[in-house]
C-alpha positions as CSV (number, residue, x, y, z in Angstrom):
1,M,-30.0,-165.4,-226.5
2,L,-31.9,-165.3,-223.3
3,R,-34.5,-167.8,-224.6
4,A,-31.7,-170.3,-225.5
5,E,-29.8,-169.9,-222.3
6,L,-32.8,-170.3,-220.0
7,R,-34.8,-172.5,-222.3
8,L,-37.8,-170.2,-222.2
9,G,-40.7,-169.6,-224.6
10,L,-41.2,-166.2,-226.1
11,A,-43.7,-165.0,-223.5
12,E,-41.6,-166.3,-220.6
13,A,-38.5,-164.6,-222.0
14,R,-40.3,-161.3,-222.3
15,T,-41.4,-161.6,-218.7
16,A,-37.9,-162.5,-217.6
17,V,-36.4,-159.5,-219.4
18,G,-38.8,-157.2,-217.5
19,D,-37.9,-158.8,-214.2
20,I,-34.2,-158.6,-215.0
21,R,-34.4,-154.9,-215.9
22,A,-36.3,-154.3,-212.6
23,G,-33.8,-156.2,-210.6
24,R,-36.2,-158.8,-209.4
25,Y,-35.3,-161.9,-211.5
26,T,-34.8,-164.9,-209.3
27,G,-34.8,-167.6,-211.9
28,G,-31.9,-169.8,-210.8
29,T,-29.1,-170.6,-208.4
30,L,-26.1,-168.3,-208.1
31,P,-24.0,-170.6,-210.3
32,E,-26.7,-170.6,-212.9
33,M,-27.0,-166.8,-212.8
34,A,-23.2,-166.5,-213.0
35,R,-23.3,-168.6,-216.2
36,L,-26.1,-166.4,-217.6
37,V,-24.1,-163.3,-216.8
38,G,-21.1,-164.8,-218.6
39,A,-23.3,-165.5,-221.7
40,L,-24.8,-162.0,-221.7
41,R,-21.3,-160.4,-221.4
42,A,-20.1,-162.6,-224.3
43,A,-23.0,-161.2,-226.3
44,G,-21.9,-157.7,-225.5
45,I,-24.5,-157.0,-222.9
46,E,-23.5,-155.4,-219.6
47,A,-24.6,-157.7,-216.8
48,R,-23.7,-158.6,-213.2
49,T,-25.0,-160.9,-210.5
50,V,-26.4,-159.4,-207.2
51,A,-26.8,-161.7,-204.2
52,R,-29.9,-160.9,-202.2
53,R,-30.2,-161.7,-198.5
């Protein structure tokens, strides 16, 4: 799901998952991340956006 939403290759998706779990993923704008969170939630995965300053 993550690969399709972000259009990533397998290695890139694995790196992104690690970054997401560690709270350091910065792969898009806030609207893009909100869309990703919506897709993750629809897939049954708990997710939220966190704005960093």
